C-alpha positions as CSV (number, residue, x, y, z in Angstrom):
1,X,-2.6,-17.8,30.9
2,X,0.1,-20.5,31.1
3,X,2.9,-21.0,28.7
4,X,1.3,-24.4,27.9
5,X,-2.0,-22.7,27.0
6,X,-0.2,-20.1,24.9
7,X,1.7,-22.8,23.0
8,X,-1.5,-24.9,22.3
9,X,-3.4,-21.8,21.1
10,X,-0.5,-20.9,18.8
11,X,-0.3,-24.4,17.4
12,X,-4.1,-24.4,16.9
13,X,-4.0,-21.1,15.1
14,X,-1.3,-22.4,12.7
15,X,-3.2,-25.6,12.2
16,X,-6.1,-23.6,10.9
17,X,-3.8,-21.7,8.5
18,X,-1.4,-24.3,7.2
19,X,-1.8,-25.1,3.5
20,X,-4.1,-22.2,2.9
21,X,-3.3,-20.4,-0.4
22,X,-3.0,-17.1,1.4
23,X,-2.4,-15.7,4.9
24,X,-3.9,-12.3,4.3
25,X,-6.3,-10.6,1.8
26,X,-4.8,-10.5,-1.6
27,X,-4.8,-11.9,-5.2
28,X,-2.5,-12.6,-8.0
29,X,-4.2,-9.7,-9.9
30,X,-3.5,-7.3,-7.1
31,X,0.1,-8.4,-6.8
32,X,0.5,-7.8,-10.6
33,X,-1.1,-4.4,-10.4
34,X,1.2,-3.4,-7.5
35,X,4.2,-4.7,-9.4
36,X,3.2,-2.5,-12.4
37,X,2.8,0.5,-10.1
38,X,6.4,0.0,-8.9
39,X,7.6,0.8,-12.4
40,X,10.7,-0.3,-14.2
41,X,13.0,-2.6,-12.3
42,X,16.5,-3.9,-13.1
43,X,17.0,-7.2,-14.9
44,X,16.7,-9.9,-12.3
45,X,15.7,-7.5,-9.5
46,X,16.6,-8.3,-5.9
47,X,13.3,-8.6,-4.0
48,X,12.9,-9.0,-0.2
49,X,9.5,-10.5,0.6
50,X,8.9,-10.0,4.3
51,X,6.4,-12.0,6.2
52,X,6.1,-14.1,3.1
53,X,3.9,-16.9,4.5
54,X,3.6,-19.8,2.1
55,X,4.9,-17.4,-0.6
56,X,2.1,-16.7,-3.1
57,X,3.6,-13.3,-3.9
58,X,7.2,-14.6,-3.9
59,X,6.3,-17.2,-6.5
60,X,4.7,-14.7,-8.8
61,X,7.5,-12.1,-8.4
62,X,10.1,-14.8,-9.3
63,X,8.1,-16.1,-12.2
64,X,6.8,-12.9,-13.8
65,X,9.4,-10.3,-12.8
66,X,12.4,-12.6,-13.1
67,X,13.2,-11.6,-9.5
68,X,15.8,-13.1,-7.2
69,X,13.6,-13.3,-4.1
70,X,14.7,-13.6,-0.5
71,X,11.6,-14.8,1.3
72,X,11.5,-14.2,5.1
73,X,9.1,-15.6,7.7
74,X,9.4,-16.7,11.3
75,X,7.2,-19.8,10.9
76,X,9.3,-22.5,9.4
77,X,6.4,-24.6,8.1
78,X,5.4,-21.7,5.8
79,X,8.9,-21.5,4.4
80,X,8.8,-25.3,3.9
81,X,5.6,-24.9,1.9
82,X,7.2,-22.2,-0.2
83,X,10.3,-24.3,-1.0
84,X,8.0,-27.2,-2.0
85,X,5.9,-25.0,-4.3
86,X,8.9,-23.3,-5.8
87,X,10.5,-26.6,-6.6
88,X,7.3,-27.9,-8.2
89,X,6.6,-24.7,-10.3
90,X,10.1,-24.1,-11.5
91,X,11.5,-20.9,-10.0
92,X,13.0,-22.6,-7.0
93,X,16.5,-21.4,-7.9
94,X,15.4,-17.8,-7.8
95,X,13.8,-18.1,-4.3
96,X,15.8,-18.3,-1.2
97,X,14.0,-18.8,2.2
98,X,15.3,-17.3,5.4
99,X,13.8,-17.8,8.8
100,X,14.1,-14.4,10.5
101,X,12.2,-11.7,12.4
102,X,11.2,-8.9,10.1
103,X,11.7,-6.6,13.1
104,X,15.3,-7.5,13.4
105,X,16.9,-7.6,10.0
106,X,20.4,-7.2,11.2
107,X,22.0,-10.4,10.0
108,X,24.4,-10.9,7.1
109,X,21.5,-11.7,4.8
110,X,20.3,-8.2,5.0
111,X,23.0,-5.7,4.3
112,X,22.1,-2.0,3.6
113,X,21.3,-1.1,0.0
114,X,21.0,-4.7,-1.1
115,X,17.4,-4.9,-2.5
116,X,15.7,-3.2,-5.4
117,X,12.2,-3.9,-3.9
118,X,11.0,-4.6,-0.4
119,X,7.6,-6.4,-0.5
120,X,5.2,-7.0,2.5
121,X,1.7,-8.0,1.7
122,X,-0.5,-8.1,4.9
123,X,2.5,-8.6,7.2
124,X,3.8,-5.2,8.4
125,X,1.3,-5.1,11.2
126,X,3.5,-7.6,13.1
127,X,6.0,-4.7,13.9
128,X,3.8,-1.7,13.0
129,X,3.5,0.2,9.8
130,X,5.5,3.2,11.0
131,X,8.4,1.0,12.2
132,X,8.4,-1.0,8.9
133,X,8.4,2.1,6.7
134,X,11.2,3.7,8.8
135,X,13.5,0.8,9.2
136,X,13.2,-1.0,5.9
137,X,14.4,2.0,3.8
138,X,18.0,1.2,4.7
139,X,17.7,-2.1,2.8
140,X,16.9,-0.3,-0.5
141,X,19.4,0.1,-3.3
142,X,19.4,3.5,-5.1
143,X,16.1,3.9,-6.9
144,X,14.5,1.1,-4.9
145,X,10.9,1.0,-3.7
146,X,8.8,-0.7,-1.1
147,X,5.3,-2.1,-1.3
148,X,3.8,-2.3,2.2
149,X,0.1,-3.0,2.8
150,X,-1.8,-1.9,5.9
151,X,-5.4,-2.3,7.2
152,X,-7.1,1.1,7.4
153,X,-10.4,2.6,8.2
154,X,-12.3,3.4,5.0
155,X,-14.9,5.5,6.9
156,X,-14.5,8.5,9.2
157,X,-17.2,7.1,11.5
158,X,-16.6,3.4,12.2
159,X,-19.3,1.6,14.1
160,X,-19.0,0.5,17.7
161,X,-18.8,-3.1,16.6
162,X,-16.0,-2.6,14.1
163,X,-14.0,-0.3,16.4
164,X,-14.4,-2.6,19.4
165,X,-12.9,-5.5,17.4
166,X,-10.0,-3.5,16.0
167,X,-9.2,-1.7,19.2
168,X,-8.5,-5.2,20.6
169,X,-6.6,-6.4,17.5
170,X,-4.4,-3.5,16.4
171,X,-5.9,0.0,16.2
172,X,-6.5,1.2,12.7
173,X,-5.8,4.6,11.1
174,X,-7.6,6.3,8.3
175,X,-6.0,6.4,4.9
176,X,-4.9,10.0,5.3
177,X,-3.4,9.2,8.7
178,X,-1.6,6.2,7.3
179,X,-0.2,8.3,4.5
180,X,1.0,10.9,7.0
181,X,2.9,8.1,8.8
182,X,4.7,7.2,5.6
183,X,5.5,10.8,4.7
184,X,6.8,11.5,8.3
185,X,9.1,8.5,7.9
186,X,10.8,10.1,4.9
187,X,8.9,8.5,2.0
188,X,6.9,9.7,-0.9
189,X,3.8,7.8,-2.1
190,X,3.9,6.5,-5.7
191,X,0.6,4.7,-5.5
192,X,-2.1,3.7,-3.0
193,X,-4.4,0.9,-3.9
194,X,-7.4,0.0,-1.6
195,X,-7.7,-3.7,-2.3
196,X,-11.0,-5.0,-3.6
197,X,-13.5,-7.1,-1.6
198,X,-12.6,-10.0,-3.8
199,X,-9.1,-10.0,-2.2
200,X,-10.7,-10.7,1.2
201,X,-12.7,-13.6,-0.3
202,X,-9.4,-15.1,-1.6
203,X,-8.3,-15.3,2.0
204,X,-11.5,-15.8,4.0
205,X,-13.4,-18.4,1.9
206,X,-10.7,-21.1,2.3
207,X,-10.3,-20.1,5.9
208,X,-14.0,-20.4,6.6
209,X,-14.0,-23.9,5.0
210,X,-11.1,-24.8,7.3
211,X,-13.0,-23.6,10.3
212,X,-16.0,-25.8,9.4
213,X,-13.8,-28.9,9.1
214,X,-11.5,-28.3,12.2
215,X,-11.6,-30.6,15.2
216,X,-12.8,-28.4,18.1
217,X,-11.5,-30.9,20.7
218,X,-7.8,-30.4,19.7
219,X,-5.7,-28.5,22.3
220,X,-6.2,-24.8,21.9
221,X,-8.6,-25.2,19.0
222,X,-11.7,-24.0,20.8
223,X,-10.0,-20.6,21.3
224,X,-8.6,-20.5,17.7
225,X,-12.0,-21.3,16.3
226,X,-13.8,-18.6,18.4
227,X,-11.3,-15.9,17.5
228,X,-11.4,-16.8,13.8
229,X,-15.2,-16.9,13.7
230,X,-15.3,-13.5,15.3
231,X,-12.9,-12.1,12.7
232,X,-15.0,-13.6,9.9
233,X,-18.3,-12.2,11.4
234,X,-16.8,-8.7,11.8
235,X,-15.8,-8.7,8.1
236,X,-19.2,-9.9,7.1
237,X,-21.0,-7.2,9.2
238,X,-18.6,-4.3,8.9
239,X,-16.5,-5.0,5.8
240,X,-17.4,-1.7,4.2
241,X,-15.8,0.2,7.1
242,X,-12.2,-1.1,6.7
243,X,-9.9,-2.6,4.1
244,X,-6.3,-3.1,3.1
245,X,-4.5,-0.3,1.5
246,X,-1.3,-1.2,-0.4
247,X,1.3,1.5,-0.6
248,X,4.1,1.8,-3.1
249,X,6.7,4.0,-1.4
250,X,10.1,5.5,-2.3
251,X,12.5,7.3,-0.1
252,X,12.2,11.1,-0.6
253,X,15.0,12.6,-2.7
254,X,17.6,13.7,0.0
255,X,18.9,16.4,-2.3
256,X,15.8,18.5,-2.0
257,X,14.0,19.6,1.2
258,X,10.4,20.4,0.6
259,X,7.9,22.4,2.6
260,X,4.8,24.6,2.4
261,X,5.3,28.1,1.2
262,X,5.5,30.8,3.8
263,X,4.6,34.5,3.5
264,X,8.3,35.2,3.3
265,X,8.6,33.1,0.2
266,X,6.1,35.0,-2.0
267,X,8.5,37.2,-3.9
268,X,10.9,34.3,-4.4
269,X,8.0,32.1,-5.6
270,X,7.0,34.8,-8.1
271,X,10.6,35.0,-9.3
272,X,10.8,31.2,-9.8
273,X,7.6,31.2,-11.9
274,X,8.7,34.3,-13.9
275,X,12.1,32.7,-14.7
276,X,10.7,29.3,-15.5
277,X,8.1,30.4,-18.2
278,X,8.4,32.7,-21.3
279,X,5.8,35.2,-19.9
280,X,4.6,36.4,-16.5
281,X,1.2,34.6,-16.9
282,X,2.0,31.8,-14.5
283,X,3.4,34.2,-11.9
284,X,0.3,36.3,-12.2
285,X,-1.9,33.2,-12.0
286,X,-0.4,32.3,-8.6
287,X,-1.1,35.8,-7.3
288,X,-4.6,35.7,-8.5
289,X,-5.3,32.2,-7.0
290,X,-3.8,33.3,-3.7
291,X,-6.3,36.2,-3.6
292,X,-9.3,33.8,-4.2
293,X,-10.5,32.3,-0.9
294,X,-12.6,29.7,-2.8
295,X,-9.5,28.5,-4.7
296,X,-6.6,28.9,-2.3
297,X,-5.9,26.1,0.1
298,X,-3.4,26.9,2.8
299,X,-0.7,24.2,3.0
300,X,-0.9,23.2,-0.7
301,X,1.5,25.7,-2.1
302,X,4.9,24.0,-1.9
303,X,8.5,24.8,-2.5
304,X,11.7,22.7,-2.9
305,X,14.6,24.5,-1.2
306,X,17.9,25.3,-2.8
307,X,20.9,24.8,-0.5
308,X,20.6,28.3,0.9
309,X,16.9,27.6,1.8
310,X,15.4,29.7,-0.9
311,X,12.7,28.3,-3.3
312,X,14.3,26.4,-6.2
313,X,11.0,24.8,-7.4
314,X,7.3,25.3,-6.9
315,X,4.1,23.4,-7.2
316,X,0.5,24.6,-6.4
317,X,-2.7,22.8,-5.9
318,X,-5.9,24.8,-5.7
319,X,-9.6,23.9,-5.4
320,X,-11.6,23.1,-8.5
321,X,-14.7,21.0,-8.9
322,X,-15.5,17.9,-11.0
323,X,-19.2,17.9,-11.4
324,X,-20.4,18.9,-7.9
325,X,-17.5,17.3,-6.1
326,X,-14.4,19.0,-4.8
327,X,-11.1,18.2,-6.5
328,X,-7.7,19.8,-7.0
329,X,-6.0,21.4,-9.9
330,X,-2.2,21.1,-10.2
331,X,-0.8,24.3,-11.8
332,X,1.6,25.8,-12.1
333,X,4.7,23.7,-11.5
334,X,8.0,25.6,-12.0
335,X,11.7,25.1,-11.4
336,X,14.2,27.9,-11.5
337,X,16.5,27.5,-14.5
338,X,19.5,27.1,-12.3
339,X,18.0,24.0,-10.7
340,X,16.3,22.4,-13.7
341,X,16.9,18.7,-14.6
342,X,18.2,18.0,-11.1
343,X,15.1,16.5,-9.5
344,X,13.8,19.6,-7.8
345,X,10.6,19.7,-9.8
346,X,9.8,16.0,-9.2
347,X,10.5,16.4,-5.5
348,X,8.1,19.3,-5.1
349,X,5.4,17.7,-7.1
350,X,5.6,14.5,-5.0
351,X,5.6,16.5,-1.8
352,X,2.5,18.5,-2.7
353,X,0.6,15.4,-3.8
354,X,1.5,13.7,-0.5
355,X,0.3,16.8,1.4
356,X,-3.0,16.5,-0.5
357,X,-3.3,12.8,0.4
358,X,-2.7,13.7,4.1
359,X,-5.5,16.2,3.9
360,X,-7.9,13.5,2.7
361,X,-8.2,14.9,-0.8
362,X,-9.4,12.4,-3.4
363,X,-8.6,13.7,-6.9
364,X,-6.1,15.9,-8.8
365,X,-6.5,17.1,-12.4
366,X,-4.2,18.9,-14.8
367,X,-3.9,19.8,-18.5
368,X,-0.5,18.6,-19.6
369,X,0.2,15.2,-21.2
370,X,4.0,15.1,-20.7
371,X,6.0,14.6,-17.6
372,X,3.2,13.7,-15.2
373,X,2.6,10.0,-15.9
374,X,5.6,9.4,-13.7
375,X,3.5,10.5,-10.8
376,X,0.6,8.2,-11.7
377,X,-1.5,10.6,-13.8
378,X,-3.5,9.1,-16.6
379,X,-6.2,10.3,-19.1
380,X,-9.0,11.9,-17.2
381,X,-11.5,10.5,-19.6
382,X,-11.0,7.0,-18.2
383,X,-12.8,8.3,-15.1
384,X,-15.6,10.1,-17.0
385,X,-13.9,13.5,-16.3
386,X,-13.9,16.1,-19.1
387,X,-12.8,19.8,-19.3
388,X,-15.2,22.6,-20.3
389,X,-13.1,23.5,-23.4
390,X,-11.6,21.7,-26.4
391,X,-8.4,19.8,-25.7
392,X,-6.9,16.6,-27.0
393,X,-8.0,13.7,-24.8
394,X,-4.5,12.8,-23.8
395,X,-3.8,16.3,-22.6
396,X,-6.3,16.3,-19.8
397,X,-5.1,14.1,-17.0
398,X,-6.2,12.9,-13.5
399,X,-4.7,11.2,-10.5
400,X,-6.9,9.4,-7.9
401,X,-5.5,10.0,-4.5
402,X,-8.0,8.0,-2.4
403,X,-9.3,4.8,-3.9
404,X,-11.6,4.2,-1.0
405,X,-14.2,6.7,-2.2
406,X,-16.0,7.0,-5.5
407,X,-14.2,9.0,-8.2
408,X,-16.3,12.0,-9.1
409,X,-17.3,12.3,-12.8
410,X,-18.4,15.2,-15.0
411,X,-17.1,18.5,-16.2
412,X,-14.1,20.2,-14.5
413,X,-14.8,23.7,-13.2
414,X,-11.6,25.7,-12.6
415,X,-11.2,28.8,-10.5
416,X,-11.9,32.0,-12.4
417,X,-8.2,33.0,-12.4
418,X,-7.6,30.2,-15.0
419,X,-9.8,32.0,-17.5
420,X,-11.4,28.8,-18.8
């Protein structure tokens, strides 16, 4: 292929996409939901929107979060569209456009620790999800977060047609595999949202209309039309097999190393649980669960390490059932009194939840209304989940780990050691 051919194809591709409302699957509703999942931000938060395209997300973040947005893209016409729209809608003074490569954010516009939120809807694939998660953390101010979306398999057995297309266009991972990449890069997962089919319609319906009206005789356009028609057909025929997963990520707390429990930790784990609670019931519960092969799941008993490497905090997930479906129960969670109110408990809870996501687990339940909403837990009754004993509605909570599968409903059945 000659440089002339490459250039004409690139130009034809952008001709198809110019002035479309979006350049990837998404919606204002999804942007708002992800913004809410990020949690509280400073007044006038500093947001870096990478691969912003024509800036639909940048405009919303500036208008509704009061953000000062630095919008980055390599394609100058997209930045021009964004400046035009920002000027027309009012938040132009809060949006600054920068033509730059998201894979080389080394200029003076991108000093370390200078953004409260890094945002990348449907764009990280340009440099790879792993690279994005690893490299963009340095841009975050203390307490900052990243929202990065990535296309993933939503089935363990993709068809030959779907796999053939994606093997040629950027191999996909499953949701647990993608989570493992984020965790390996030093992040914890605050939220994962598998975007609804309607988000794809927001992108593909206008694109399909553009395909129908395009001039096939323009230089490079025959190729661009063929590639786009194939993409649309694959989504039509195999859309249930893949989707965009939007990750809200935060750097793991550097103060606390976390890891699975080892056999050498058992006495220290018992000591942590004994010291953290008024009685030995929780310590005895852990021992009883460890002895139950139907409840105990190797690798989901986690510790946060004190500076000397000994367990400072502990969190345990064991197998329970909701209706007939497998789920996880989070209990107990304990922090040694010497390390309480220093982040050790939060660190170990986030670590064990991430370990469950990497295993492909779908749901966690617990019976405690305080503390846990910060990890994404909400009333279990919202999902049609109920305990087998009397408890205030707000006290029984659930966290969906995998939004690509149906959430089980029904009564929670705990391991016998819980005595309920």
